[in-house]
Structure formats: C-alpha cells, structure tokens
DSSP file (Angstrom, degrees, kcal/mol; ACC not computed):
  #  RESIDUE AA STRUCTURE BP1 BP2  ACC     N-H-->O    O-->H-N    N-H-->O    O-->H-N    TCO  KAPPA ALPHA  PHI   PSI    X-CA   Y-CA   Z-CA
    1    1 A M    >         0   0    0      0, 0.0     3,-1.3     0, 0.0     2,-0.2   0.000 360.0 360.0 360.0 128.4 -105.8   33.2  -42.2
    2    2 A R  T 3   +     0   0    0      1,-0.2     3,-0.1    25,-0.0     0, 0.0  -0.485 360.0  26.0 -64.3 132.9 -107.7   36.3  -41.3
    3    3 A G  T 3  S+     0   0    0      1,-0.3    25,-0.4    -2,-0.2    -1,-0.2   0.319  88.2 125.2  98.3  -6.0 -109.5   35.9  -38.0
    4    4 A S    <   -     0   0    0     -3,-1.3    -1,-0.3    23,-0.1    23,-0.2  -0.561  34.0-179.5 -85.6 154.9 -107.2   33.4  -36.4
    5    5 A F  E     -A   26   0A   0     21,-2.6    21,-2.7    -2,-0.2     2,-0.1  -0.981  34.1 -88.0-149.6 155.7 -105.6   34.0  -33.0
    6    6 A P  E     -A   25   0A   0      0, 0.0    19,-0.2     0, 0.0     2,-0.1  -0.462  48.5-110.2 -73.8 140.5 -103.3   32.2  -30.6
    7    7 A A        -     0   0    0     17,-2.3    16,-2.5    14,-0.3    17,-0.1  -0.430  15.3-153.8 -68.2 132.2 -104.9   29.9  -28.1
    8    8 A R  S    S+     0   0    0     14,-0.2     2,-0.3     1,-0.2    -1,-0.1   0.669  81.2  11.8 -78.0 -17.9 -104.9   31.0  -24.5
    9    9 A Y  S    S-     0   0    0     12,-0.1    -1,-0.2    15,-0.1    14,-0.1  -0.978  93.9 -82.0-153.3 164.1 -105.1   27.5  -23.3
   10   10 A A        +     0   0    0     -2,-0.3     2,-0.2    -3,-0.1    12,-0.1  -0.355  56.8 158.4 -69.1 141.5 -104.8   24.0  -24.7
   11   11 A G  E     -C   20   0B   0      9,-2.2     9,-2.1    -2,-0.1     2,-0.4  -0.734  35.9-100.8-147.9-165.3 -107.9   22.6  -26.4
   12   12 A W  E     -C   19   0B   0      7,-0.3     7,-0.2    -2,-0.2    33,-0.1  -0.996  19.8-137.9-136.2 133.5 -109.3   20.1  -28.8
   13   13 A C  E  >> -C   18   0B   0      5,-2.7     4,-1.3    -2,-0.4     5,-0.6  -0.814   7.9-159.6 -93.4 122.4 -110.3   20.5  -32.4
   14   14 A P  T  45S+     0   0    0      0, 0.0    -1,-0.1     0, 0.0    32,-0.1   0.706  86.8  58.1 -74.6 -17.8 -113.6   18.7  -33.2
   15   15 A N  T  45S+     0   0    0      1,-0.1    31,-0.1     3,-0.1    -2,-0.0   0.985 122.2  19.2 -73.2 -62.8 -112.9   18.6  -36.9
   16   16 A C  T  45S-     0   0    0      2,-0.1    -1,-0.1    31,-0.0     3,-0.1   0.550  99.5-129.8 -87.2  -8.2 -109.5   16.8  -37.0
   17   17 A R  T  <5 +     0   0    0     -4,-1.3     2,-0.3     1,-0.2    -5,-0.0   0.862  63.7 124.7  64.0  39.3 -110.0   15.3  -33.5
   18   18 A T  E   < -C   13   0B   0     -5,-0.6    -5,-2.7     0, 0.0     2,-0.3  -0.918  61.7-110.4-126.8 158.3 -106.5   16.4  -32.2
   19   19 A D  E     -C   12   0B   0     -2,-0.3    -7,-0.3    -7,-0.2    -9,-0.0  -0.621  24.7-153.9 -82.8 141.2 -105.4   18.4  -29.3
   20   20 A Y  E     -C   11   0B   0     -9,-2.1    -9,-2.2    -2,-0.3     3,-0.1  -0.940  14.3-131.3-111.3 138.5 -103.8   21.9  -29.9
   21   21 A P    >   -     0   0    0      0, 0.0     3,-1.5     0, 0.0   -14,-0.3  -0.239  40.8 -71.7 -80.0 173.2 -101.3   23.5  -27.4
   22   22 A V  T 3  S+     0   0    0      1,-0.2   -14,-0.2   -14,-0.1     3,-0.1  -0.356 121.3  22.7 -58.3 141.5 -101.2   26.9  -25.8
   23   23 A D  T 3  S+     0   0    0    -16,-2.5    -1,-0.2     1,-0.3     2,-0.2   0.413  86.6 136.2  72.5   0.1 -100.3   29.6  -28.5
   24   24 A A    <   -     0   0    0     -3,-1.5   -17,-2.3   -18,-0.1     2,-0.4  -0.510  65.7-103.0 -68.0 146.0 -101.4   27.4  -31.4
   25   25 A L  E     +A    6   0A   0    -19,-0.2    23,-1.8    -2,-0.2     2,-0.3  -0.626  50.8 168.4 -77.9 125.7 -103.4   29.4  -34.0
   26   26 A I  E     -AB   5  47A   0    -21,-2.7   -21,-2.6    -2,-0.4     2,-0.3  -0.828  13.5-163.1-132.3 166.4 -107.1   28.7  -33.7
   27   27 A A  E     - B   0  46A   0     19,-2.3    19,-2.3    -2,-0.3     2,-0.5  -0.993  23.3-114.7-151.3 153.1 -110.3   30.3  -35.2
   28   28 A Y  E     + B   0  45A   0    -25,-0.4     2,-0.3    -2,-0.3    17,-0.2  -0.795  38.1 171.5 -89.5 128.1 -114.0   30.4  -34.8
   29   29 A V  E     - B   0  44A   0     15,-2.5    15,-2.6    -2,-0.5     2,-0.2  -0.883  40.7 -91.0-127.4 160.9 -116.1   28.9  -37.6
   30   30 A R  E >>  - B   0  43A   0     -2,-0.3     3,-1.1    13,-0.2     4,-0.7  -0.544  33.3-127.3 -67.4 140.3 -119.8   28.2  -37.9
   31   31 A E  H >> S+     0   0    0     11,-2.8     4,-3.1     8,-0.4     3,-0.7   0.832 106.4  61.6 -62.3 -35.6 -120.7   24.7  -36.8
   32   32 A Y  H 34 S+     0   0    0      7,-0.6    -1,-0.3    10,-0.3     6,-0.1   0.763  96.0  61.0 -63.9 -20.3 -122.5   23.9  -40.0
   33   33 A L  H <4 S+     0   0    0     -3,-1.1    -1,-0.2     1,-0.1    -2,-0.2   0.880 118.3  29.3 -75.9 -35.6 -119.3   24.4  -42.0
   34   34 A V  H << S+     0   0    0     -4,-0.7    -2,-0.2    -3,-0.7    -1,-0.1   0.886 133.2  32.6 -91.3 -41.2 -117.7   21.6  -40.0
   35   35 A F  S >< S-     0   0    0     -4,-3.1     3,-2.7     1,-0.1    -1,-0.3  -0.948  70.2-156.3-113.5 104.5 -120.8   19.5  -39.3
   36   36 A P  T 3  S+     0   0    0      0, 0.0    -1,-0.1     0, 0.0    -4,-0.1   0.790  97.1  48.8 -56.0 -26.0 -123.5   19.7  -42.2
   37   37 A D  T 3  S+     0   0    0     -6,-0.1    -5,-0.1    -3,-0.1     3,-0.1   0.260  92.1 111.8-101.3  15.6 -126.2   18.8  -39.7
   38   38 A G  S <  S-     0   0    0     -3,-2.7     2,-0.3    -7,-0.2    -6,-0.1  -0.184  79.2 -81.9 -79.4 176.0 -125.1   21.4  -37.1
   39   39 A R        -     0   0    0      1,-0.1    -7,-0.6     2,-0.0     3,-0.4  -0.598  31.6-138.5 -81.0 138.2 -126.9   24.5  -35.9
   40   40 A A  S    S+     0   0    0     -2,-0.3    -8,-0.2     1,-0.2    -1,-0.1   0.830  96.7  47.4 -69.3 -34.0 -126.5   27.5  -38.1
   41   41 A G  S    S+     0   0    0    -11,-0.1     2,-0.3   -10,-0.1    -1,-0.2   0.642  90.0  95.0 -83.9 -11.7 -126.0   30.1  -35.3
   42   42 A K        -     0   0    0     -3,-0.4   -11,-2.8   -12,-0.0     2,-0.3  -0.616  58.0-155.7 -85.0 137.2 -123.5   28.3  -33.2
   43   43 A T  E     -B   30   0A   0     -2,-0.3     2,-0.3   -13,-0.2   -13,-0.2  -0.870   9.1-168.2-106.2 142.9 -119.8   28.9  -33.6
   44   44 A I  E     -B   29   0A   0    -15,-2.6   -15,-2.5    -2,-0.3     2,-0.5  -0.901  23.0-114.4-129.8 159.4 -117.1   26.4  -32.6
   45   45 A L  E     +B   28   0A   0     -2,-0.3     2,-0.3   -17,-0.2   -17,-0.2  -0.797  39.0 167.7 -89.6 127.5 -113.3   26.7  -32.2
   46   46 A V  E     -B   27   0A   0    -19,-2.3   -19,-2.3    -2,-0.5   -33,-0.1  -0.931  41.3 -88.9-134.6 162.2 -111.1   24.7  -34.6
   47   47 A C  E  >  -B   26   0A   0     -2,-0.3     4,-2.3   -21,-0.2   -21,-0.2  -0.212  43.6-107.8 -65.4 164.4 -107.4   24.6  -35.4
   48   48 A E  H  > S+     0   0    0    -23,-1.8     4,-2.6     1,-0.2     5,-0.2   0.875 117.9  55.1 -69.1 -36.0 -106.3   27.1  -38.2
   49   49 A D  H  > S+     0   0    0    -24,-0.2     4,-2.2     1,-0.2    -1,-0.2   0.939 111.5  44.5 -61.8 -43.3 -105.6   24.2  -40.7
   50   50 A C  H  > S+     0   0    0      2,-0.2     4,-2.7     1,-0.2     5,-0.3   0.907 111.4  53.7 -63.3 -41.9 -109.2   23.0  -40.3
   51   51 A A  H  X S+     0   0    0     -4,-2.3     4,-2.1     1,-0.2     5,-0.3   0.942 109.8  47.7 -59.9 -46.8 -110.6   26.6  -40.4
   52   52 A K  H  X S+     0   0    0     -4,-2.6     4,-2.0     1,-0.2    -1,-0.2   0.930 112.7  49.9 -55.5 -47.6 -108.8   27.1  -43.8
   53   53 A A  H  X S+     0   0    0     -4,-2.2     4,-1.4    -5,-0.2    -2,-0.2   0.927 112.3  43.8 -63.0 -49.4 -110.1   23.8  -45.1
   54   54 A V  H  X S+     0   0    0     -4,-2.7     4,-0.9     1,-0.2    -1,-0.2   0.821 114.9  47.7 -73.0 -31.5 -113.7   24.3  -44.3
   55   55 A T  H  X S+     0   0    0     -4,-2.1     4,-0.8    -5,-0.3     3,-0.3   0.865 110.1  52.4 -75.2 -36.1 -113.9   28.0  -45.4
   56   56 A R  H >< S+     0   0    0     -4,-2.0     3,-0.5    -5,-0.3    -2,-0.2   0.861 102.9  58.3 -67.4 -32.7 -112.2   27.3  -48.7
   57   57 A D  H 3< S+     0   0    0     -4,-1.4    -1,-0.2     1,-0.2    -2,-0.2   0.834 105.5  52.5 -62.7 -33.3 -114.6   24.5  -49.5
   58   58 A R  H 3<        0   0    0     -4,-0.9    -1,-0.2    -3,-0.3    -2,-0.2   0.690 360.0 360.0 -79.1 -17.4 -117.5   27.0  -49.2
   59   59 A R    <<        0   0    0     -4,-0.8    -1,-0.2    -3,-0.5    -2,-0.2   0.480 360.0 360.0 -87.9 360.0 -116.2   29.6  -51.6
C-alpha cells in the first residue's frame, strides 16, 4: 500500500482493536473512513491491513 511506513514504536489499531509491534507497517487514514461519525479533518494511525480495507471500500 502506498503511504504505509514501519512503526517506530508499538501501538494499537483502533479499527481491528489489536496491538502492532515495532516495525509493523502502519498508515495514516482519515478518521471518518474508520468511524463514520468521526471528524473529517482528523487522521488516525491504523495497521496496514485495516488501511487497505477502509480505503478500498471508499473507491
């Protein structure tokens, strides 16, 4: 996926509700793609699999 990058620190994906380790591929997506009632201007970090899923649904 274009725009994904390795995580510098361990984190948590709010979409699939799982932890990702250091060096896992993550990406920024708009909050409203993950949560329909979210704010349009805010970006959140999600794991690469979730980023692929939510951006494909919008196309």
